[in-house]
PDB file with one MODEL, atoms N, CA, C and O in Angstrom:
MODEL        1
ATOM      1  N   UNK A   1      -7.273 -64.776-117.059  1.00  0.00           N
ATOM      2  CA  UNK A   1      -7.739 -63.790-115.849  1.00  0.00           C
ATOM      3  C   UNK A   1      -8.032 -62.549-115.663  1.00  0.00           C
ATOM      4  O   UNK A   1      -8.713 -62.034-114.777  1.00  0.00           O
ATOM      5  N   UNK A   2      -7.346 -61.970-116.768  1.00  0.00           N
ATOM      6  CA  UNK A   2      -6.791 -60.495-116.763  1.00  0.00           C
ATOM      7  C   UNK A   2      -8.395 -59.532-117.357  1.00  0.00           C
ATOM      8  O   UNK A   2      -9.154 -58.694-116.871  1.00  0.00           O
ATOM      9  N   UNK A   3      -8.232 -60.436-118.921  1.00  0.00           N
ATOM     10  CA  UNK A   3      -9.977 -59.552-119.167  1.00  0.00           C
ATOM     11  C   UNK A   3     -10.968 -60.045-118.320  1.00  0.00           C
ATOM     12  O   UNK A   3     -11.902 -59.250-118.219  1.00  0.00           O
ATOM     13  N   UNK A   4     -11.128 -61.283-117.541  1.00  0.00           N
ATOM     14  CA  UNK A   4     -12.083 -61.375-116.748  1.00  0.00           C
ATOM     15  C   UNK A   4     -12.307 -60.173-115.583  1.00  0.00           C
ATOM     16  O   UNK A   4     -13.461 -59.830-115.326  1.00  0.00           O
ATOM     17  N   UNK A   5     -11.354 -59.648-114.999  1.00  0.00           N
ATOM     18  CA  UNK A   5     -11.700 -58.778-114.032  1.00  0.00           C
ATOM     19  C   UNK A   5     -11.834 -57.767-114.428  1.00  0.00           C
ATOM     20  O   UNK A   5     -12.325 -57.000-113.599  1.00  0.00           O
ATOM     21  N   UNK A   6     -11.581 -57.266-115.550  1.00  0.00           N
ATOM     22  CA  UNK A   6     -12.140 -55.771-115.729  1.00  0.00           C
ATOM     23  C   UNK A   6     -13.339 -55.732-116.432  1.00  0.00           C
ATOM     24  O   UNK A   6     -13.763 -54.578-116.367  1.00  0.00           O
ATOM     25  N   UNK A   7     -14.203 -56.553-117.174  1.00  0.00           N
ATOM     26  CA  UNK A   7     -15.323 -56.744-117.357  1.00  0.00           C
ATOM     27  C   UNK A   7     -16.164 -56.647-115.993  1.00  0.00           C
ATOM     28  O   UNK A   7     -17.209 -56.010-115.868  1.00  0.00           O
ATOM     29  N   UNK A   8     -15.705 -57.181-115.276  1.00  0.00           N
ATOM     30  CA  UNK A   8     -16.818 -57.428-113.890  1.00  0.00           C
ATOM     31  C   UNK A   8     -16.777 -56.495-113.016  1.00  0.00           C
ATOM     32  O   UNK A   8     -17.573 -56.475-112.078  1.00  0.00           O
ATOM     33  N   UNK A   9     -15.958 -55.691-113.168  1.00  0.00           N
ATOM     34  CA  UNK A   9     -15.595 -54.318-112.102  1.00  0.00           C
ATOM     35  C   UNK A   9     -16.426 -53.122-112.650  1.00  0.00           C
ATOM     36  O   UNK A   9     -16.997 -52.221-112.036  1.00  0.00           O
ATOM     37  N   UNK A  10     -16.313 -53.416-114.206  1.00  0.00           N
ATOM     38  CA  UNK A  10     -16.735 -51.899-114.652  1.00  0.00           C
ATOM     39  C   UNK A  10     -18.457 -52.254-114.394  1.00  0.00           C
ATOM     40  O   UNK A  10     -19.011 -51.643-113.480  1.00  0.00           O
ATOM     41  N   UNK A  11     -19.182 -53.143-115.132  1.00  0.00           N
ATOM     42  CA  UNK A  11     -20.920 -53.095-114.868  1.00  0.00           C
ATOM     43  C   UNK A  11     -21.074 -53.176-113.150  1.00  0.00           C
ATOM     44  O   UNK A  11     -22.148 -52.734-112.741  1.00  0.00           O
ATOM     45  N   UNK A  12     -20.274 -53.608-112.268  1.00  0.00           N
ATOM     46  CA  UNK A  12     -20.731 -53.590-110.914  1.00  0.00           C
ATOM     47  C   UNK A  12     -20.554 -52.085-110.556  1.00  0.00           C
ATOM     48  O   UNK A  12     -21.247 -51.641-109.640  1.00  0.00           O
ATOM     49  N   UNK A  13     -19.892 -51.462-111.047  1.00  0.00           N
ATOM     50  CA  UNK A  13     -19.665 -49.835-110.323  1.00  0.00           C
ATOM     51  C   UNK A  13     -20.840 -49.056-111.352  1.00  0.00           C
ATOM     52  O   UNK A  13     -21.331 -48.057-110.827  1.00  0.00           O
ATOM     53  N   UNK A  14     -21.136 -49.247-112.160  1.00  0.00           N
ATOM     54  CA  UNK A  14     -21.767 -48.373-113.151  1.00  0.00           C
ATOM     55  C   UNK A  14     -23.429 -48.744-112.693  1.00  0.00           C
ATOM     56  O   UNK A  14     -24.082 -47.744-112.393  1.00  0.00           O
ATOM     57  N   UNK A  15     -23.993 -49.767-112.631  1.00  0.00           N
ATOM     58  CA  UNK A  15     -25.201 -49.697-112.243  1.00  0.00           C
ATOM     59  C   UNK A  15     -25.285 -49.449-110.408  1.00  0.00           C
ATOM     60  O   UNK A  15     -26.426 -49.314-109.968  1.00  0.00           O
ATOM     61  N   UNK A  16     -24.417 -49.406-109.649  1.00  0.00           N
ATOM     62  CA  UNK A  16     -24.544 -49.059-108.414  1.00  0.00           C
ATOM     63  C   UNK A  16     -24.341 -47.653-108.303  1.00  0.00           C
ATOM     64  O   UNK A  16     -24.470 -47.001-107.267  1.00  0.00           O
ATOM     65  N   UNK A  17     -24.082 -47.308-109.197  1.00  0.00           N
ATOM     66  CA  UNK A  17     -23.793 -45.678-108.964  1.00  0.00           C
ATOM     67  C   UNK A  17     -25.120 -44.705-110.010  1.00  0.00           C
ATOM     68  O   UNK A  17     -25.483 -43.561-109.735  1.00  0.00           O
ATOM     69  N   UNK A  18     -25.442 -45.222-110.744  1.00  0.00           N
ATOM     70  CA  UNK A  18     -26.483 -44.794-111.206  1.00  0.00           C
ATOM     71  C   UNK A  18     -27.949 -44.736-110.260  1.00  0.00           C
ATOM     72  O   UNK A  18     -28.546 -43.701-109.964  1.00  0.00           O
ATOM     73  N   UNK A  19     -28.219 -45.695-110.000  1.00  0.00           N
ATOM     74  CA  UNK A  19     -29.399 -45.831-108.967  1.00  0.00           C
ATOM     75  C   UNK A  19     -29.301 -44.849-107.816  1.00  0.00           C
ATOM     76  O   UNK A  19     -30.383 -44.477-107.361  1.00  0.00           O
ATOM     77  N   UNK A  20     -28.108 -44.320-107.217  1.00  0.00           N
ATOM     78  CA  UNK A  20     -27.743 -43.742-106.084  1.00  0.00           C
ATOM     79  C   UNK A  20     -27.817 -42.097-106.639  1.00  0.00           C
ATOM     80  O   UNK A  20     -28.039 -41.179-105.849  1.00  0.00           O
ATOM     81  N   UNK A  21     -27.626 -41.903-107.923  1.00  0.00           N
ATOM     82  CA  UNK A  21     -27.642 -40.552-107.911  1.00  0.00           C
ATOM     83  C   UNK A  21     -29.034 -40.183-108.324  1.00  0.00           C
ATOM     84  O   UNK A  21     -29.338 -39.046-107.961  1.00  0.00           O
ATOM     85  N   UNK A  22     -30.128 -40.944-109.101  1.00  0.00           N
ATOM     86  CA  UNK A  22     -31.029 -40.667-109.152  1.00  0.00           C
ATOM     87  C   UNK A  22     -31.890 -39.858-107.878  1.00  0.00           C
ATOM     88  O   UNK A  22     -32.357 -38.734-108.063  1.00  0.00           O
ATOM     89  N   UNK A  23     -32.026 -40.559-106.618  1.00  0.00           N
ATOM     90  CA  UNK A  23     -33.146 -40.196-105.766  1.00  0.00           C
ATOM     91  C   UNK A  23     -32.064 -38.888-105.362  1.00  0.00           C
ATOM     92  O   UNK A  23     -32.718 -38.056-104.733  1.00  0.00           O
ATOM     93  N   UNK A  24     -30.766 -38.491-105.509  1.00  0.00           N
ATOM     94  CA  UNK A  24     -30.658 -37.524-105.111  1.00  0.00           C
ATOM     95  C   UNK A  24     -30.829 -36.030-105.574  1.00  0.00           C
ATOM     96  O   UNK A  24     -31.037 -35.022-104.899  1.00  0.00           O
ATOM     97  N   UNK A  25     -30.682 -36.192-106.909  1.00  0.00           N
ATOM     98  CA  UNK A  25     -31.609 -34.705-107.588  1.00  0.00           C
ATOM     99  C   UNK A  25     -32.908 -34.781-107.369  1.00  0.00           C
ATOM    100  O   UNK A  25     -33.444 -33.673-107.336  1.00  0.00           O
ATOM    101  N   UNK A  26     -33.345 -35.340-107.269  1.00  0.00           N
ATOM    102  CA  UNK A  26     -35.034 -35.618-106.920  1.00  0.00           C
ATOM    103  C   UNK A  26     -35.348 -34.690-105.718  1.00  0.00           C
ATOM    104  O   UNK A  26     -36.264 -33.868-105.715  1.00  0.00           O
ATOM    105  N   UNK A  27     -34.468 -34.918-104.678  1.00  0.00           N
ATOM    106  CA  UNK A  27     -34.771 -34.327-103.665  1.00  0.00           C
ATOM    107  C   UNK A  27     -34.423 -32.593-103.401  1.00  0.00           C
ATOM    108  O   UNK A  27     -35.118 -31.713-102.891  1.00  0.00           O
ATOM    109  N   UNK A  28     -33.371 -32.569-103.850  1.00  0.00           N
ATOM    110  CA  UNK A  28     -32.726 -31.296-104.426  1.00  0.00           C
ATOM    111  C   UNK A  28     -33.670 -30.224-105.301  1.00  0.00           C
ATOM    112  O   UNK A  28     -33.635 -28.999-105.181  1.00  0.00           O
ATOM    113  N   UNK A  29     -34.454 -30.929-106.141  1.00  0.00           N
ATOM    114  CA  UNK A  29     -35.775 -30.483-106.956  1.00  0.00           C
ATOM    115  C   UNK A  29     -36.910 -30.116-105.879  1.00  0.00           C
ATOM    116  O   UNK A  29     -37.418 -29.009-105.699  1.00  0.00           O
ATOM    117  N   UNK A  30     -37.104 -30.982-105.397  1.00  0.00           N
ATOM    118  CA  UNK A  30     -38.313 -30.744-104.463  1.00  0.00           C
ATOM    119  C   UNK A  30     -38.154 -29.452-103.604  1.00  0.00           C
ATOM    120  O   UNK A  30     -39.067 -28.694-103.277  1.00  0.00           O
ATOM    121  N   UNK A  31     -36.669 -29.320-103.259  1.00  0.00           N
ATOM    122  CA  UNK A  31     -36.547 -28.234-101.776  1.00  0.00           C
ATOM    123  C   UNK A  31     -36.709 -27.012-102.941  1.00  0.00           C
ATOM    124  O   UNK A  31     -37.722 -26.431-102.553  1.00  0.00           O
ATOM    125  N   UNK A  32     -36.334 -26.450-103.929  1.00  0.00           N
ATOM    126  CA  UNK A  32     -36.229 -25.736-104.838  1.00  0.00           C
ATOM    127  C   UNK A  32     -37.507 -24.958-104.896  1.00  0.00           C
ATOM    128  O   UNK A  32     -37.627 -23.818-104.448  1.00  0.00           O
ATOM    129  N   UNK A  33     -38.409 -25.617-105.449  1.00  0.00           N
ATOM    130  CA  UNK A  33     -39.817 -25.274-105.501  1.00  0.00           C
ATOM    131  C   UNK A  33     -40.857 -24.972-104.161  1.00  0.00           C
ATOM    132  O   UNK A  33     -42.052 -24.683-104.221  1.00  0.00           O
ATOM    133  N   UNK A  34     -40.106 -25.114-103.083  1.00  0.00           N
ATOM    134  CA  UNK A  34     -40.862 -25.048-101.535  1.00  0.00           C
ATOM    135  C   UNK A  34     -40.221 -23.630-101.392  1.00  0.00           C
ATOM    136  O   UNK A  34     -40.849 -22.572-101.338  1.00  0.00           O
ATOM    137  N   UNK A  35     -39.250 -23.742-101.354  1.00  0.00           N
ATOM    138  CA  UNK A  35     -38.391 -22.351-100.974  1.00  0.00           C
ATOM    139  C   UNK A  35     -38.794 -21.207-101.621  1.00  0.00           C
ATOM    140  O   UNK A  35     -38.958 -20.111-101.087  1.00  0.00           O
ATOM    141  N   UNK A  36     -38.972 -21.515-102.935  1.00  0.00           N
ATOM    142  CA  UNK A  36     -39.635 -20.405-103.762  1.00  0.00           C
ATOM    143  C   UNK A  36     -40.951 -19.844-103.530  1.00  0.00           C
ATOM    144  O   UNK A  36     -41.280 -18.767-104.028  1.00  0.00           O
ATOM    145  N   UNK A  37     -41.646 -20.472-102.857  1.00  0.00           N
ATOM    146  CA  UNK A  37     -43.181 -20.328-102.939  1.00  0.00           C
ATOM    147  C   UNK A  37     -43.082 -19.662-101.397  1.00  0.00           C
ATOM    148  O   UNK A  37     -43.913 -18.761-101.280  1.00  0.00           O
ATOM    149  N   UNK A  38     -42.446 -19.829-100.439  1.00  0.00           N
ATOM    150  CA  UNK A  38     -42.451 -19.578 -99.132  1.00  0.00           C
ATOM    151  C   UNK A  38     -41.776 -17.808 -99.067  1.00  0.00           C
ATOM    152  O   UNK A  38     -42.293 -16.981 -98.315  1.00  0.00           O
ATOM    153  N   UNK A  39     -40.715 -17.500 -99.874  1.00  0.00           N
ATOM    154  CA  UNK A  39     -40.334 -15.933 -99.496  1.00  0.00           C
ATOM    155  C   UNK A  39     -41.515 -15.321-100.357  1.00  0.00           C
ATOM    156  O   UNK A  39     -41.697 -14.116-100.187  1.00  0.00           O
ATOM    157  N   UNK A  40     -42.211 -15.865-101.111  1.00  0.00           N
ATOM    158  CA  UNK A  40     -43.217 -15.342-102.313  1.00  0.00           C
ATOM    159  C   UNK A  40     -44.469 -14.625-101.351  1.00  0.00           C
ATOM    160  O   UNK A  40     -44.925 -13.504-101.577  1.00  0.00           O
ATOM    161  N   UNK A  41     -44.758 -15.210-100.626  1.00  0.00           N
ATOM    162  CA  UNK A  41     -46.116 -14.799 -99.872  1.00  0.00           C
ATOM    163  C   UNK A  41     -45.798 -14.208 -98.348  1.00  0.00           C
ATOM    164  O   UNK A  41     -46.798 -13.917 -97.692  1.00  0.00           O
ATOM    165  N   UNK A  42     -44.772 -14.046 -97.854  1.00  0.00           N
ATOM    166  CA  UNK A  42     -43.826 -13.578 -96.796  1.00  0.00           C
ATOM    167  C   UNK A  42     -43.729 -12.090 -97.043  1.00  0.00           C
ATOM    168  O   UNK A  42     -43.863 -11.325 -96.088  1.00  0.00           O
ATOM    169  N   UNK A  43     -43.474 -11.567 -98.427  1.00  0.00           N
ATOM    170  CA  UNK A  43     -42.897 -10.627 -99.064  1.00  0.00           C
ATOM    171  C   UNK A  43     -44.128  -9.863 -99.315  1.00  0.00           C
ATOM    172  O   UNK A  43     -44.053  -8.634 -99.305  1.00  0.00           O
ATOM    173  N   UNK A  44     -45.237 -10.436 -99.535  1.00  0.00           N
ATOM    174  CA  UNK A  44     -46.431  -9.671 -99.614  1.00  0.00           C
ATOM    175  C   UNK A  44     -47.265  -9.393 -98.691  1.00  0.00           C
ATOM    176  O   UNK A  44     -48.118  -8.521 -98.853  1.00  0.00           O
ATOM    177  N   UNK A  45     -47.150 -10.096 -97.572  1.00  0.00           N
ATOM    178  CA  UNK A  45     -47.373  -9.813 -96.038  1.00  0.00           C
ATOM    179  C   UNK A  45     -46.714  -8.533 -95.548  1.00  0.00           C
ATOM    180  O   UNK A  45     -47.329  -7.586 -95.059  1.00  0.00           O
ATOM    181  N   UNK A  46     -45.691  -8.588 -95.690  1.00  0.00           N
ATOM    182  CA  UNK A  46     -44.710  -7.512 -94.975  1.00  0.00           C
ATOM    183  C   UNK A  46     -45.270  -5.969 -95.541  1.00  0.00           C
ATOM    184  O   UNK A  46     -44.715  -4.936 -95.167  1.00  0.00           O
TER     185      UNK A  46
ENDMDL
END
């Protein structure tokens, strides 16, 4: 019963954390390019 609980907890936590970390970096990358484009045109108008 010991070796059966180990392989069951490992594959369950790995696939669940992978799909959750992927959507997070996508939102952070999208915010960066949008913020860079805004300060550029604002400085030219001033």
